[in-house]
C-alpha positions in Angstrom: 0.2 -0.4 0.4 1.5 3.5 -1.1 1.6 5.8 1.8 0.0 9.3 1.7 1.7 12.3 1.0 0.2 15.2 3.8 1.0 18.6 3.1 1.2 21.0 6.2 1.0 24.3 4.7 -1.4 27.3 3.3 -5.0 27.6 1.9 -6.4 30.3 0.1 -8.5 32.0 -1.9 -7.0 33.6 -5.3 -8.5 36.6 -6.5 -7.2 37.1 -9.9 -7.0 39.8 -12.4 -5.8 39.5 -16.0 -4.5 42.7 -17.4 -2.0 43.6 -20.7 0.4 44.0 -18.3 1.3 44.3 -14.2 0.5 48.0 -13.1 3.1 49.7 -12.0 3.5 51.8 -8.7 0.6 54.3 -8.7 -0.5 53.0 -11.6 -3.9 51.7 -12.2 -4.6 50.2 -15.1 -7.8 48.5 -16.5 -7.9 44.6 -16.5 -9.6 42.1 -18.7 -11.4 39.4 -16.8 -11.5 38.5 -12.8 -11.9 35.2 -11.0 -11.8 33.5 -8.3 -10.1 30.4 -7.4 -9.3 28.0 -4.4 -5.1 28.4 -4.3 -2.5 28.3 -1.2 0.9 27.0 -2.1 0.2 24.1 0.5 -3.4 23.2 -1.2 -2.5 23.6 -4.9 0.7 21.6 -3.9 -1.8 18.4 -2.3 -4.7 19.0 -5.1 -2.0 18.7 -8.1 -0.9 15.1 -6.2 -4.2 14.3 -5.3 -5.2 14.9 -9.2 -2.9 12.6 -10.2 -3.6 9.8 -8.1 -1.7 10.0 -4.6 -3.3 9.6 -1.6 -3.0 13.1 0.1 -4.1 14.8 3.6 -3.7 18.4 4.0 -3.0 20.2 7.4 -3.6 23.7 7.7 -6.1 26.2 8.7 -8.9 28.6 7.3 -11.0 30.8 8.5 -14.5 31.5 9.7 -15.6 33.2 6.9 -17.9 32.1 3.6 -14.1 31.5 1.7 -13.3 29.3 4.1 -16.0 26.6 3.7 -15.6 26.7 -0.2 -11.9 25.6 0.3 -12.4 22.7 2.7 -15.2 21.3 0.3 -13.3 22.0 -3.3 -10.4 20.2 -1.3 -12.7 17.1 -0.3 -14.0 17.2 -3.9 -10.7 16.8 -5.4 -9.8 13.8 -3.1 -8.0 15.7 -0.1 -8.3 13.8 3.2 -9.4 17.5 5.0 -9.2 15.7 8.7 -6.0 17.6 9.5 -7.9 20.9 8.2 -8.8 23.4 11.5 -11.4 26.2 10.7 -10.0 29.6 13.2 -12.0 32.5 14.3 -11.3 35.5 11.2 -10.6 35.2 7.3 -9.3 32.4 5.4 -6.2 33.6 3.6 -6.1 34.8 -0.1 -4.0 35.9 -2.5 -4.3 38.8 -4.8 -3.0 38.2 -8.7 -2.4 39.9 -11.3 -1.3 38.3 -14.4 0.0 39.8 -18.1 -1.0 37.9 -21.4 2.4 36.7 -21.3 1.0 34.7 -18.6 3.7 36.3 -15.8 2.0 37.1 -12.5 2.2 39.3 -9.7 1.2 37.6 -6.3 0.6 39.5 -2.9 -0.9 37.2 -0.1 -2.2 38.0 3.2 -2.0 34.8 5.5 -5.3 35.4 7.6 -5.5 31.7 8.8 -2.6 30.2 7.4 -0.7 32.6 10.3 -2.5 30.9 13.0 -0.7 27.7 12.1 1.5 26.5 15.5 3.9 23.4 16.2 1.1 22.5 18.8 -0.9 22.4 15.0 1.7 20.0 14.4 1.5 17.6 17.1 -2.7 17.5 16.7 -2.1 15.9 13.3 1.0 13.3 14.5 -0.6 10.5 13.8 -1.6 11.9 9.9 2.0 12.9 9.8 3.1 9.5 11.2 1.5 8.0 8.5 3.4 10.0 6.0 5.6 8.4 2.6 7.1 12.3 2.2 6.1 15.1 4.0 5.4 18.6 1.9 6.0 22.3 3.0 6.2 25.7 2.3 6.5 29.6 4.1 3.3 31.2 3.8 2.7 29.8 7.3 5.2 30.4 10.1 8.4 29.6 10.3 8.4 28.2 13.8 6.2 26.4 12.5 7.6 24.8 9.6 11.3 24.5 11.7 9.0 22.4 14.2 7.8 19.8 11.6 11.3 19.5 10.2 12.2 18.4 14.0 9.8 16.3 13.3 9.8 14.6 10.3 13.6 14.5 11.3 12.7 12.0 14.4 10.2 10.3 12.6 12.5 9.8 9.7 10.1 10.8 7.5 11.5 12.4 3.8 10.8 16.0 3.8 10.3 19.1 0.6 10.3 22.5 1.4 9.2 24.8 -1.5 11.1 28.3 0.4 8.1 30.4 -0.9 7.6 32.9 -0.5 11.3 34.3 -1.7 13.0 34.8 1.9 16.0 35.0 3.7 16.6 31.7 6.5 19.2 31.1 8.7 20.9 28.3 6.8 20.5 25.7 10.2 17.0 25.6 9.7 17.6 23.5 6.1 19.5 20.5 8.1 16.4 18.4 8.1 15.6 19.0 4.9 15.8 16.3 2.1 14.0 18.3 -0.9 14.6 22.2 -0.9 13.0 23.7 -4.7 13.4 26.8 -4.7 13.1 29.0 -7.9 15.5 31.4 -9.3 13.8 34.7 -7.2 13.8 32.2 -4.1 17.4 30.8 -4.7 19.0 34.2 -4.6 17.5 35.2 -1.4 18.4 32.2 -0.4 21.7 33.1 -1.1 21.6 36.6 -0.8 22.0 37.5 -4.2 19.3 39.4 -4.6 18.9 40.7 -8.2 21.5 37.7 -9.5 20.4 35.6 -12.7 20.7 31.9 -13.0 22.0 31.2 -16.1 23.5 27.8 -17.3 27.4 29.1 -16.8 26.6 29.1 -12.8 23.5 27.5 -12.1 25.3 24.4 -11.1 27.6 26.9 -8.7 24.0 28.7 -7.1 22.6 25.1 -7.2 26.5 23.8 -5.0 26.2 27.0 -3.2 22.4 25.3 -1.6 23.5 22.7 -0.9 26.1 24.0 1.5 23.3 25.3 3.6 21.8 21.8 4.9 19.6 20.3 2.3 20.5 17.1 1.2 19.2 17.9 -2.3 18.6 20.7 -4.5 16.2 21.2 -7.4 16.5 24.6 -8.6 12.9 25.6 -10.6 13.9 27.6 -13.8 10.8 27.9 -15.8 10.7 27.7 -19.4 14.4 26.5 -18.9 13.8 23.1 -16.9 14.9 22.7 -13.6 18.3 21.7 -12.9 18.7 18.0 -10.0 22.0 18.9 -7.8 22.0 15.7 -6.1 23.6 14.4 -2.9 24.6 11.0 -4.8 26.5 13.9 -6.8 24.1 13.7 -9.3 24.2 17.2 -11.7 22.2 18.0 -14.8 19.4 19.9 -16.3 16.2 18.9 -17.1 15.1 21.2 -19.9 11.3 22.4 -20.3 8.2 20.9 -22.4 7.8 24.1 -25.0 4.7 25.2 -24.4 2.3 28.3 -24.5 1.6 29.4 -21.3 -1.5 31.4 -20.4 -1.2 31.1 -16.4 2.3 30.1 -14.6 0.7 31.2 -11.1 1.0 27.3 -9.3 3.9 25.6 -12.3 5.7 25.2 -8.9 3.7 24.0 -7.1 2.5 21.7 -9.6 6.3 20.1 -9.7 6.2 19.8 -6.2 3.0 17.9 -5.9 3.7 15.6 -9.2 7.6 15.3 -7.8 6.6 13.7 -4.5 4.1 11.1 -6.0 6.8 9.8 -8.7 9.1 9.4 -5.7 6.4 7.5 -4.1 6.4 5.2 -7.2 9.4 4.4 -6.7 10.7 6.7 -9.9 14.1 7.6 -9.3 14.6 11.8 -9.0 16.1 12.4 -12.7 12.2 9.9 -13.8 10.1 11.8 -11.4 11.7 15.3 -12.4 10.9 14.8 -16.1 7.4 13.7 -15.0 7.1 16.5 -12.6 8.1 18.6 -15.7 5.0 17.5 -17.7 3.0 18.1 -15.2 3.7 22.1 -14.8 4.0 22.5 -18.1 0.5 21.5 -18.6 -0.4 23.4 -16.1 1.1 26.8 -17.2 -1.4 26.1 -20.5 -4.1 26.4 -18.2 -5.8 29.2 -16.2 -6.7 28.6 -12.3 -3.8 27.0 -9.4 -5.9 24.0 -8.6 -7.8 24.7 -12.1 -5.0 24.0 -14.1 -3.5 20.5 -12.5 -3.6 18.0 -14.6 -4.5 14.6 -14.4 -2.1 10.9 -14.4 -4.5 10.8 -17.7 -3.9 13.8 -19.5 0.1 13.3 -18.4 0.1 9.8 -20.0 -1.6 11.4 -23.4 1.1 14.6 -23.4 4.1 12.2 -23.3 2.3 10.3 -26.4 1.0 13.4 -28.3 5.1 15.0 -27.4 6.4 11.4 -28.9 3.9 11.0 -32.1 4.9 14.8 -32.5 9.6 13.9 -32.5 8.3 10.4 -34.5 
């Protein structure tokens, strides 16, 4: 029996406006559409994995508002076990997202109930956590809770994947219990205190090696349309190219990748195979609007690979 993926993280409602471009400070521009979607990096990763057929449990918090009811119901409808999702007094978390016509985005997150996650919530859900084949978490819940979760994961010998998003500098000691660190370019530079640096073909190995020195056992650099770079504890250093697609909304590409990568690992795939699979899931996700709404099923991923094979002969 496959052990479940357990996600400890954020649950938001995404408020999404599409505009010709991202407004500059002080500027008002006319948008074309507005929609609301269930989101939050934690919930996105949970739904990504569940859509692919994996057993998934979510540990998190929503508010006692209508958003909270909607968010819990949606997770359950997607096949996620929500026994670890509680409602607290106050608003649910939200994300204000502006998407330009090229699929790029700017996001402002208000934590709401996510900010109420404490180490006590980890202890309250120890039975669920101990059942996990892998734990996933992100930085949209309080850091003290993530640190405590990492200590529990280490004690219980459960692999931990940390998505260090939103980007912020963290003390290097915080990574000693992390098995998989999965930053994008901005997050990697923030972790290394290299604000403004760009990751290129010539320096991605050195960037990944420096991230490994922070203490994580493995690093996956998520580089958008350039693919992902693996730096593993066994010495592997490899760039996996992205799939060429027309991007509509890149909001949840990284979350799609993380959820799918975890699924691959629990299916017994190697890190390379899991990352190749996750890159396809992320590619499909960016061709659709919405965060969780963009996550493909296993059948859709299989069809994606079949169509690509047919095109390439």
